[in-house]
C-alpha positions in Angstrom: 133.2 -7.6 25.1 133.4 -3.9 24.6 131.5 -1.8 27.2 131.4 1.3 25.0 127.9 2.6 24.2 126.9 2.5 20.6 127.0 5.8 18.7 123.7 6.9 17.4 123.5 7.8 13.7 123.1 11.6 13.2 120.2 11.0 10.9 118.3 8.9 13.4 117.5 10.9 16.5 117.0 9.1 19.8 113.4 8.9 21.0 112.6 11.4 23.7 111.1 10.6 27.1 107.6 11.2 25.8 108.1 8.6 23.0 109.6 6.1 25.4 106.8 6.6 27.9 104.2 6.2 25.2 105.9 2.9 24.0 105.9 1.7 27.6 102.2 2.4 28.1 101.3 0.7 24.8 103.3 -2.4 25.8 101.6 -2.5 29.2 98.2 -2.2 27.6 99.0 -5.1 25.2 100.1 -7.3 28.1 96.9 -6.3 30.1 94.7 -7.2 27.1 96.4 -10.6 26.7 96.0 -11.3 30.4 92.3 -10.4 30.4 91.7 -12.5 27.3 93.4 -15.5 28.9 91.4 -15.4 32.1 88.2 -14.5 30.2 88.4 -17.6 28.0 89.3 -19.8 31.0 86.4 -18.3 32.9 84.0 -19.3 30.1 85.3 -22.9 30.3 84.9 -23.0 34.1 81.3 -21.7 33.9 80.5 -24.3 31.2 81.8 -27.1 33.5 79.6 -25.9 36.4 76.5 -26.3 34.2 76.9 -30.1 34.7 74.4 -30.0 37.5 71.6 -29.2 35.0 70.3 -31.8 32.6 71.0 -31.3 28.9 67.3 -31.1 28.2 66.9 -28.1 30.6 70.0 -26.4 29.2 68.8 -26.7 25.6 65.3 -25.6 26.6 66.7 -22.4 28.2 69.0 -21.8 25.1 66.1 -22.2 22.6 63.9 -20.0 24.7 66.6 -17.4 24.7 66.7 -17.5 20.9 63.0 -17.1 20.8 63.1 -14.0 23.0 65.8 -12.4 20.9 64.0 -13.2 17.7 60.7 -11.8 19.1 62.5 -8.6 20.1 63.8 -8.2 16.6 60.3 -8.7 15.1 58.8 -6.2 17.5 61.6 -3.6 17.0 62.1 -3.6 13.3 61.5 -1.5 11.4 59.0 1.0 12.8 60.1 1.3 16.4 63.8 1.5 15.3 62.9 4.3 12.9 61.0 6.2 15.7 63.9 5.7 18.1 66.4 7.1 15.5 64.1 10.0 14.7 64.0 9.1 11.1 62.0 11.7 9.1 59.5 10.9 6.4 62.2 11.8 3.9 64.5 9.2 5.4 61.8 6.5 5.3 61.2 7.4 1.6 64.9 7.0 0.9 65.0 3.6 2.5 61.9 2.6 0.5 63.3 3.7 -2.8 66.5 1.8 -2.0 64.5 -1.3 -1.1 65.8 -1.4 2.4 62.5 -0.7 4.0 61.0 -3.8 2.3 64.0 -5.8 3.5 63.4 -4.7 7.1 59.7 -5.7 6.9 60.8 -9.1 5.6 63.3 -9.5 8.4 60.5 -8.6 10.9 58.3 -11.3 9.6 61.1 -13.8 9.5 62.0 -13.0 13.1 58.5 -14.0 14.2 58.9 -17.3 12.3 62.2 -17.9 14.1 60.7 -17.1 17.4 58.0 -19.7 16.9 60.4 -22.3 15.7 62.7 -21.7 18.7 59.7 -22.2 21.1 59.0 -25.5 19.3 62.6 -26.4 19.7 62.4 -25.6 23.4 59.6 -28.0 23.8 61.4 -30.7 21.7 64.4 -30.3 24.0 62.6 -32.4 26.6 62.1 -35.3 24.2 65.1 -37.5 24.0 64.9 -38.5 20.4 67.1 -37.9 17.3 64.5 -35.6 15.8 64.8 -33.3 18.8 68.4 -32.7 18.0 67.5 -31.9 14.4 64.8 -29.5 15.5 67.3 -27.7 17.8 69.8 -27.5 14.9 67.1 -26.1 12.6 66.1 -23.4 15.1 69.7 -22.4 15.5 70.2 -22.3 11.7 67.1 -20.1 11.3 68.3 -17.7 14.0 71.8 -17.6 12.3 70.1 -16.5 9.1 68.1 -13.9 10.9 71.2 -12.6 12.7 73.1 -12.2 9.5 70.2 -10.4 7.8 69.7 -7.9 10.7 73.5 -7.3 10.9 73.7 -6.6 7.2 70.6 -4.3 7.3 72.0 -2.3 10.3 75.2 -1.6 8.2 73.6 -0.9 4.9 70.6 1.3 6.0 72.8 4.1 7.6 75.1 4.0 4.5 72.1 4.5 2.2 70.8 7.5 4.2 74.2 9.1 4.4 75.0 8.7 0.7 71.6 10.1 -0.3 71.3 12.9 2.3 74.7 13.7 3.9 73.4 17.0 5.3 70.6 15.6 7.4 72.3 12.3 8.0 76.0 13.1 8.5 78.8 10.5 8.7 79.1 10.8 12.4 75.5 9.6 12.9 76.2 6.8 10.4 79.3 5.8 12.3 77.5 5.8 15.6 75.0 3.3 14.3 77.8 1.2 12.9 79.6 1.2 16.2 76.5 0.2 18.1 75.8 -2.6 15.6 79.3 -4.1 16.0 79.2 -3.8 19.7 75.7 -5.1 20.4 75.9 -7.7 17.6 79.1 -9.1 19.1 77.6 -9.4 22.6 74.4 -10.9 21.4 76.3 -13.5 19.3 77.7 -15.1 22.5 74.4 -16.8 23.3 73.9 -18.6 20.0 77.7 -19.4 19.8 77.5 -21.2 23.2 74.5 -23.1 22.0 76.3 -24.1 18.8 79.2 -25.4 20.9 76.8 -27.5 23.0 75.1 -28.9 19.9 78.5 -30.1 18.5 79.5 -32.0 21.7 79.6 -35.8 21.9 77.5 -35.8 25.1 74.7 -34.0 23.3 74.6 -36.6 20.5 74.7 -39.4 23.0 71.9 -37.8 25.0 69.4 -37.5 22.2 70.4 -40.5 19.9 72.1 -43.0 22.2 74.9 -43.4 19.7 78.4 -44.0 21.1 81.3 -41.9 19.8 84.8 -42.2 21.3 86.4 -39.3 19.3 85.7 -36.0 21.0 83.6 -33.6 19.0 84.6 -30.1 17.9 82.7 -28.6 20.8 84.5 -30.8 23.3 87.9 -29.8 22.0 87.1 -26.1 22.0 85.8 -26.2 25.6 88.8 -28.2 26.8 91.2 -25.7 25.2 89.3 -22.7 26.6 89.3 -24.2 30.1 92.9 -25.6 30.3 94.7 -24.0 27.4 95.0 -27.4 25.7 98.0 -29.0 24.1 97.8 -27.0 20.9 99.9 -23.9 21.4 98.8 -22.5 18.1 95.1 -22.7 19.0 95.7 -21.3 22.4 97.7 -18.3 21.1 95.2 -17.7 18.3 92.3 -17.7 20.8 94.0 -15.2 23.1 94.9 -12.9 20.3 91.4 -13.1 18.8 89.8 -12.1 22.0 92.3 -9.4 22.6 91.8 -7.9 19.2 88.0 -8.0 19.7 88.4 -6.0 23.0 90.8 -3.5 21.4 89.1 -3.0 18.0 85.4 -3.2 18.9 85.0 -2.4 22.6 87.9 0.0 22.9 86.5 2.8 20.6 83.2 2.7 22.4 84.9 3.0 25.8 87.1 5.9 24.8 84.5 7.6 22.6 83.8 10.3 25.1 87.4 10.9 26.2 89.4 10.0 23.1 91.8 12.3 21.3 90.7 14.1 18.2 92.6 13.8 14.9 95.4 16.4 14.8 94.7 19.5 12.7 97.9 20.1 10.8 98.9 23.2 9.0 100.1 22.4 5.5 103.9 21.8 5.3 105.8 23.7 2.7 106.8 27.2 2.0 105.1 30.1 0.2 105.0 33.8 -0.2 101.7 35.6 -0.7 101.3 38.4 -3.2 98.4 40.6 -2.5 95.5 41.2 -4.9 93.7 44.5 -4.8 89.9 44.4 -4.5 88.0 47.7 -5.1 84.4 47.9 -4.2 82.3 50.5 -6.1 78.7 51.1 -6.6 77.1 50.7 -10.0 75.3 53.6 -11.5 71.5 53.3 -12.1 70.5 52.8 -15.7 67.7 55.5 -15.6 67.1 58.4 -13.4 63.7 57.9 -11.6 61.2 60.7 -11.7 60.3 62.5 -8.5 57.1 61.1 -7.2 54.4 63.5 -5.8 52.2 63.3 -2.8 48.7 64.9 -3.2 47.2 66.3 0.0 43.7 67.8 0.4 44.4 71.2 2.0 40.8 71.4 3.3 41.0 68.0 5.1 40.4 68.1 8.9 43.3 65.7 9.4 46.9 67.1 9.7 49.3 65.1 7.5 53.1 65.4 7.6 54.3 65.7 4.0 57.0 63.2 3.1 59.2 62.4 0.1 58.1 59.1 -1.2 61.6 58.5 -2.7 62.9 58.3 0.8 60.7 55.3 1.6 62.5 52.0 1.0 61.0 48.5 1.4 62.9 45.5 2.7 62.9 44.1 -0.8 64.5 47.2 -2.3 67.2 47.2 0.5 68.0 43.6 -0.2 68.1 44.1 -3.9 70.4 47.0 -3.5 72.7 45.1 -1.1 73.0 42.2 -3.5 73.5 44.0 -6.8 75.3 47.3 -6.3 78.8 46.0 -5.6 81.3 44.8 -8.2 85.0 44.0 -8.0 87.9 45.6 -9.8 90.8 43.2 -9.4 94.5 43.7 -10.1 97.7 41.8 -9.2 98.4 38.1 -8.5 97.8 36.1 -5.4 100.9 33.9 -5.4 101.1 31.0 -2.9 100.0 31.3 0.7 102.4 30.6 3.5 105.8 31.4 4.9 109.3 30.7 3.8 109.4 32.3 0.4 108.8 29.2 -1.6 106.5 28.6 -4.6 104.7 25.6 -3.5 102.7 27.1 -0.7 102.6 26.1 3.0 104.5 26.7 6.2 108.0 25.3 7.0 107.0 23.7 10.3 103.7 22.3 9.1 102.6 18.7 9.1 103.2 16.3 6.2 100.0 15.3 4.4 97.9 17.9 6.1 94.8 19.4 4.5 92.9 22.6 5.1 89.8 21.6 7.1 86.6 23.5 7.7 85.2 22.7 11.2 81.9 24.1 12.4 80.9 24.2 16.1 77.6 22.6 17.2 75.8 24.3 20.1 72.5 24.0 21.8 69.5 26.2 21.2 69.6 27.1 17.5 70.1 26.0 13.9 73.9 25.7 14.2 73.9 23.6 11.0 72.4 26.3 8.7 73.5 25.7 5.1 76.1 23.3 6.4 78.1 20.9 4.2 78.6 20.8 0.5 75.9 23.4 -0.1 78.0 26.2 1.4 81.0 25.5 3.6 82.6 23.2 1.1 82.1 25.7 -1.6 84.4 28.0 0.3 87.0 25.2 0.6 86.9 24.6 -3.1 87.4 28.3 -3.9 90.2 28.3 -1.2 91.9 25.6 -3.2 91.4 27.4 -6.5 92.8 30.7 -5.1 95.7 29.2 -3.1 96.6 25.8 -4.5 96.7 24.4 -1.0 95.2 20.9 -0.5 91.7 20.7 1.2 89.8 18.1 3.1 87.4 15.8 1.3 84.5 17.1 3.3 83.5 19.6 6.0 83.3 18.7 9.6 81.5 19.6 12.8 82.4 19.2 16.5 80.8 19.8 19.8 82.4 22.6 21.8 83.5 20.1 24.5 85.6 18.3 21.9 88.0 21.2 21.3 90.3 20.4 24.2 90.8 16.9 22.9 92.8 18.1 19.9 96.6 17.7 20.6 98.4 20.8 21.7 99.8 22.8 18.7 97.5 20.7 16.5 94.1 22.3 17.2 92.1 24.0 14.5 93.4 27.6 13.8 89.7 28.6 13.4 86.3 27.2 14.0 83.1 28.5 12.4 79.7 29.4 14.0 76.5 30.6 12.4 72.7 30.4 12.9 69.6 32.4 13.2 68.4 31.6 16.8 69.7 31.3 20.3 73.1 30.1 21.4 72.9 28.2 24.7 76.3 27.3 26.1 77.2 26.1 29.6 79.8 27.6 31.9 82.2 24.8 31.0 81.7 25.4 27.2 82.3 29.1 27.8 85.6 28.3 29.5 86.6 25.9 26.7 86.0 28.5 24.1 88.0 31.1 26.1 90.9 28.8 26.6 90.8 27.7 22.9 91.1 31.3 21.8 93.4 32.8 24.4 95.7 29.9 25.3 95.7 27.6 22.3 95.6 30.5 19.8 92.4 29.7 17.9 89.9 32.0 16.4 86.1 32.1 16.3 84.8 32.9 12.8 81.2 33.9 13.5 78.6 34.7 10.8 75.2 36.1 11.3 72.5 34.0 9.5 69.6 36.4 10.4 66.9 36.5 13.0 68.1 37.5 16.5 71.4 35.7 16.1 73.3 39.0 16.7 71.9 39.4 20.2 72.7 35.8 21.0 76.3 36.2 19.8 76.9 39.3 22.0 75.4 37.5 25.0 77.6 34.4 24.4 80.8 36.5 23.9 80.1 38.4 27.1 80.4 35.1 28.9 83.3 33.8 27.0 85.3 37.0 27.2 84.1 38.9 30.3 85.1 42.5 30.2 85.8 42.5 26.4 83.5 44.0 23.8 83.1 43.6 20.1 84.9 46.5 18.4 85.1 47.7 14.8 87.8 46.2 12.6 89.6 49.0 10.8 89.8 49.0 7.0 93.6 48.9 7.1 93.7 45.9 9.5 96.0 43.0 8.4 93.0 40.7 8.1 91.9 42.8 5.1 95.4 43.0 3.5 96.3 39.5 2.4 95.9 37.7 0.2 93.2 40.1 -1.0 93.1 43.7 -0.1 89.7 45.1 0.9 90.2 48.9 1.1 86.8 49.5 2.5 86.8 46.6 5.0 84.5 43.7 4.9 81.6 44.0 2.4 78.3 44.2 4.3 76.3 41.8 2.2 72.9 41.4 3.9 73.9 43.4 7.0 71.5 41.6 9.4 73.3 43.2 12.4 75.1 46.3 10.9 77.4 47.1 8.1 80.8 46.6 9.7 82.6 43.5 10.7 83.5 43.3 14.4 86.0 41.5 16.5 87.6 40.9 19.9 91.4 41.2 20.4 93.6 39.3 22.8 97.4 40.0 23.0 97.3 41.9 19.7 95.5 39.4 17.6 91.9 38.8 16.7 90.4 35.9 18.5 86.9 36.6 17.2 85.9 37.7 13.7 82.1 38.5 13.6 80.5 39.2 10.2 77.0 40.6 10.6 75.9 40.1 7.0 75.5 36.4 6.4 78.6 35.7 4.4 77.7 32.0 4.5 74.6 32.7 2.5 76.7 34.0 -0.4 78.9 30.8 -0.2 76.0 28.4 -0.8 74.8 27.1 -4.1 72.9 29.9 -6.0 74.4 32.5 -3.6 70.8 33.3 -2.4 70.3 35.4 -5.5 73.4 37.5 -5.1 75.3 38.6 -8.1 78.4 36.5 -9.0 80.6 39.5 -8.1 79.1 39.6 -4.6 79.7 35.9 -4.1 83.3 36.3 -5.3 83.8 38.9 -2.5 82.4 36.5 0.1 84.7 33.8 -1.0 87.8 36.1 -0.9 86.9 37.5 2.5 86.6 33.9 3.8 90.1 33.1 2.4 91.5 36.2 4.1 90.0 35.2 7.5 91.4 31.6 7.2 94.8 32.9 6.1 94.9 35.3 9.0 93.9 32.5 11.5 96.6 30.2 10.1 99.3 32.8 10.3 98.5 33.8 13.8 98.3 30.2 15.0 101.6 29.4 13.3 103.3 32.5 14.8 102.1 31.6 18.3 103.3 28.0 18.3 106.1 27.6 15.8 107.8 30.9 15.2 108.4 31.5 19.0 110.0 28.0 19.5 
């Protein structure tokens, strides 16, 4: 036998140490799950055998009483207390009512009380050793099984109805949390009625209540024997172990790792492109008619001293807002080409990730309306326009993440930018401030912050002073690269509603912008209707958003892939 090592194919690289280590960990976890499943099933059989000291009447009385308690809890909890615990608004309740799910919940609540009463009756019959007692116990179990199926179905359908009808106030993460809780709690609660069903199908139970002799073991007897000893049927034993292992991995695993699990990698689109700039000139429109000079009449003999003023210099908030919205139009020349690196025509970056989409992730923080105009009403409008301008694929929906989830993205696969907006306070902990600082300075991400009004500007400055101590917001010059591609803004960022000034500001780190702060509510121009702004103004808001995203992608790509 030859002792020469096989030669690896040039097209099939050998797995590195990280891949081999990952495979070893996965194999070890698989063996651990199988070992736990094996001893868990044997433990159930052992406990069942130790119940022999109790009479069957007492055991079935306890089992039926347990069904009665669970049914009573369902009748008490659904639907009003469940809605209060989930903080359902009157609008949510109305949506459930229109869909017919509220009526279904009320019917389940009434049926739960019926099941509770029937189970209590069965608990009493359990002491009477007659054939009718066995039928009453089976009827109580069947009624509870119908209740369980109805509640399980409602807990899956109701969140889906609310999310489909109002995805802004009932996002998919809230829906998924309810689904996860339903699967986990439902699986655990199902153990009690399953054990009771096994007992009802045993030969000893039939003999106890009817006196009939039966030599062939029942289905329940065979199952308990196989759980306790492994049995002679290798297929059944293997199937049981795998079923329990899959249950632990699929249902219990996600709940356990929810707070520490990894986030889905954020990949830059793979491909090659070469951007061609498009000039954007901002100019003021001329008024249609010259307004006449207004006069102020003053009584020269009045005992009061009045300071004369020019009424034309007095501007109301409404006039300022109208001027800001309507006095800017765009003059466009040139072509945008395809964003990316590599000089290709398809768009993308050579070291990007296959199948990646451009995703828009917003940060959730404590203390304010972080979700202002979130979702398909504004954020997704920008993604749509980004796709129209660049041709790059976009995600099917916008997303949000807590600040503490940022470190859970894989290295070199974090979001190149995250978005923040609001009108109120921003309350972050010291840990969250450190996470934001490391995300920007070490990982290479950028905070895209937009002022939604109110005292948000003060909150932003206070937050950034904690995230980047010793660094202040500075003016972004008109000729900065962030204003040069794919659209050129010769006069810098348009001010829009200028809640906190007329100039976009930022914070630099190692020669790149880690913060882009727009003081003029650019997000308001993205949303449906553009808050009354002219179409030309909204167009500028979209193009500025494209520039910021493109800048963030290029800087992130340069940091992690061009320096390899």
